[in-house]
C-alpha positions as CSV (number, residue, x, y, z in Angstrom):
1,M,145.2,255.5,237.6
2,A,145.7,258.6,238.1
3,G,143.5,260.9,236.2
4,L,140.4,259.1,236.2
5,P,137.5,260.0,238.5
6,E,137.0,258.4,241.4
7,A,133.3,257.2,240.8
8,A,134.9,255.8,237.7
9,L,137.3,253.9,240.1
10,A,134.4,252.8,242.6
11,D,132.0,251.9,239.3
12,P,133.6,249.5,236.6
13,T,130.5,250.4,234.1
14,A,130.9,253.7,234.4
15,P,131.3,255.7,231.2
16,T,134.5,256.9,230.5
17,E,135.5,260.1,228.8
18,D,135.9,258.3,225.4
19,A,132.2,257.1,225.8
20,P,130.5,260.2,224.4
21,L,133.0,259.5,221.2
22,R,132.0,256.1,220.6
23,H,127.9,256.7,221.0
24,G,129.1,259.5,218.4
25,K,130.0,256.7,215.9
26,K,127.6,254.4,216.7
27,G,125.2,257.9,215.6
28,R,126.6,258.1,212.8
29,A,127.3,254.7,211.3
30,R,123.1,254.2,212.1
31,R,122.6,257.7,210.3
32,A,124.6,256.6,207.3
33,A,122.9,253.0,207.0
34,D,119.4,254.7,207.4
35,A,120.1,257.1,204.5
36,K,121.7,254.4,202.4
37,L,118.5,252.8,202.4
38,D,116.2,255.7,201.6
39,E,118.6,255.6,198.6
40,A,118.1,252.3,197.7
41,Y,114.0,252.9,198.0
42,R,113.7,255.9,195.7
43,L,116.1,254.1,193.6
44,R,114.1,250.9,193.4
45,A,110.7,252.8,193.2
46,S,112.1,254.6,189.5
47,G,113.1,251.5,188.4
48,D,116.4,251.5,188.5
49,R,117.3,247.5,189.8
50,A,121.0,247.5,189.9
51,G,121.7,250.6,191.3
52,A,119.1,249.7,194.6
53,R,120.6,246.4,194.8
54,A,123.9,247.9,195.0
55,A,122.9,250.2,197.7
56,F,120.6,247.8,199.7
57,V,123.8,246.0,199.8
58,E,125.6,248.4,201.2
59,A,123.4,249.5,203.9
60,G,123.7,246.2,204.6
61,H,127.7,246.8,205.3
62,L,126.9,250.1,206.7
63,G,124.6,248.9,209.8
64,A,121.2,248.4,207.9
65,D,118.9,245.3,209.6
66,N,120.0,242.4,207.6
67,Q,116.7,240.6,207.6
68,R,115.1,243.8,206.0
69,V,118.5,244.1,203.3
70,A,117.8,240.1,202.6
71,L,114.0,240.5,202.3
72,E,114.4,243.8,200.1
73,L,117.0,242.2,198.0
74,A,114.5,238.6,197.3
75,Y,112.0,241.6,195.5
76,I,114.6,242.5,193.5
77,A,115.5,238.9,192.4
78,I,111.8,238.7,191.1
79,D,111.5,241.2,189.4
80,D,114.9,240.1,187.3
81,G,113.6,236.9,187.1
82,Q,115.7,235.1,189.3
83,P,113.6,232.7,191.3
84,D,116.7,230.7,192.9
85,E,118.3,233.6,194.5
86,A,115.3,235.3,195.4
87,R,114.5,231.6,197.7
88,R,118.1,232.1,199.2
89,L,117.3,235.3,200.4
90,H,113.7,234.5,201.8
91,V,114.9,231.8,203.5
92,T,117.9,234.4,204.9
93,A,115.0,236.8,205.7
94,S,112.2,233.8,207.4
95,K,115.3,233.3,210.0
96,G,115.8,236.7,211.5
97,P,114.6,237.7,214.7
98,D,111.7,240.3,213.4
99,A,108.7,238.4,213.0
100,E,106.5,240.4,210.8
101,L,109.4,240.3,208.4
102,A,109.8,236.7,208.5
103,R,106.2,236.3,207.6
104,R,106.5,237.9,205.1
105,A,109.4,236.5,203.3
106,R,108.2,233.4,204.1
107,E,104.3,233.9,202.1
108,Q,106.5,235.2,199.4
109,R,108.6,232.4,199.3
110,A,105.6,230.4,199.0
111,A,103.5,232.6,196.4
112,M,106.4,231.9,193.9
113,K,105.9,229.5,191.4
114,P,108.2,226.4,190.9
115,Q,109.6,225.1,188.2
116,G,107.3,223.4,185.8
117,A,104.2,225.0,187.3
118,P,101.6,226.2,184.9
119,G,103.1,229.3,183.0
120,S,106.5,229.5,184.4
121,R,107.9,229.5,180.7
122,A,106.1,232.6,180.1
123,L,106.7,234.4,183.4
124,D,110.6,233.6,182.4
125,E,109.7,235.7,179.4
126,A,108.2,238.0,180.7
127,Y,110.2,238.8,183.7
128,A,113.0,239.0,181.0
129,A,111.6,241.2,178.5
130,K,110.8,243.4,181.5
131,R,114.5,243.4,182.6
132,D,115.3,244.2,179.2
133,G,113.3,247.5,179.2
134,D,110.8,245.8,176.7
135,L,107.6,246.4,178.0
136,V,105.3,245.6,175.1
137,A,107.5,242.2,175.1
138,A,106.6,242.0,178.9
139,A,103.1,242.5,179.2
140,A,102.1,240.0,176.2
141,A,103.9,238.0,177.5
142,F,102.4,237.9,181.6
143,Q,99.0,238.4,179.1
144,R,100.1,234.7,178.0
145,A,101.0,233.5,181.7
146,R,97.4,234.3,183.3
147,Q,96.1,232.5,180.0
148,E,98.6,229.3,180.6
149,G,97.4,229.3,184.4
150,A,99.8,231.8,186.2
151,L,98.9,233.5,189.3
152,V,96.2,236.0,188.4
153,Q,97.2,238.6,191.7
154,L,100.7,238.2,190.3
155,V,100.4,239.0,187.2
156,E,97.8,241.7,187.6
157,L,100.6,243.4,189.9
158,E,103.0,243.1,187.5
159,L,101.5,244.4,184.9
160,G,100.4,247.5,186.7
161,Y,104.3,247.7,187.3
162,L,104.2,248.1,183.2
163,A,101.6,250.4,182.9
164,A,102.8,252.5,185.7
165,A,106.6,252.3,183.5
166,S,104.6,253.4,180.5
167,G,103.3,256.2,182.0
168,D,99.3,254.8,181.9
169,G,98.4,255.9,185.6
170,H,94.6,254.7,185.1
171,A,95.3,251.0,183.6
172,A,98.0,251.0,186.9
173,T,95.4,251.7,189.0
174,R,92.9,249.3,187.7
175,H,95.7,246.2,187.7
176,F,97.3,247.3,191.1
177,R,93.5,247.2,192.7
178,A,92.8,243.6,191.0
179,A,96.1,242.3,192.5
180,A,95.1,244.3,196.2
181,K,92.1,241.9,196.3
182,G,93.5,238.6,196.0
183,G,94.5,236.1,198.7
184,D,98.3,236.5,198.7
185,A,98.9,239.1,201.2
186,S,102.2,239.9,200.6
187,L,101.1,240.6,196.9
188,A,98.3,242.3,198.1
189,G,100.2,244.6,200.5
190,K,102.5,245.6,197.4
191,A,99.7,246.7,195.6
192,R,98.0,248.9,197.8
193,D,101.7,250.2,198.7
194,E,102.0,251.3,194.7
195,L,98.5,252.8,195.1
196,K,98.9,254.7,198.2
197,A,102.0,256.0,196.2
198,M,99.6,256.8,193.2
199,H,96.8,258.5,195.6
200,P,98.5,259.8,198.6
201,G,95.6,260.1,200.8
202,K,93.0,257.7,199.4
203,Q,92.2,253.5,200.8
204,A,93.3,251.1,197.8
205,A,89.1,251.0,197.1
206,E,88.7,254.6,196.4
207,A,91.7,255.1,194.1
208,P,90.1,256.5,190.6
């Protein structure tokens, strides 16, 4: 035991000489995970869902919160027209320790239309066209889904995404404002987030 400080011999909980190294490694891992999460959010905002998915998965491997990663991957699965995968991820996120994330996962899962629901086929076509980059066909399919009884708030949110991707800021704002007024808290929150990003410093109702 020679060479150890007397305090370490007297107190087994005292830090050893390599403790700063361990803490330093944990700090670097945490920063790497946070950086990868930031990258994933940027990729998702730019419309690169495949890149965002890979970055979120890597962030989880680096130690990012698995509950948050599952919820974000569920959002991407919805955008990719993969409802079964989204529901599986929602279940995972709903069982995590963070109450707010769990609530959002449950609400989003409840808002998803089951197969056979009004407008479900048109919604599937819309997400497929969106995934393929055919924004015109996607918009037409979302409009058809609305006529067939799909959730109007969801359709408005998706039309907002499409308008933003097409560079039509006024139409995007109009659709996001409509979605922000809907009854589903999760969809409304996503619409408000988009409005904040488009119009920094303004409330959703004040956006032009």
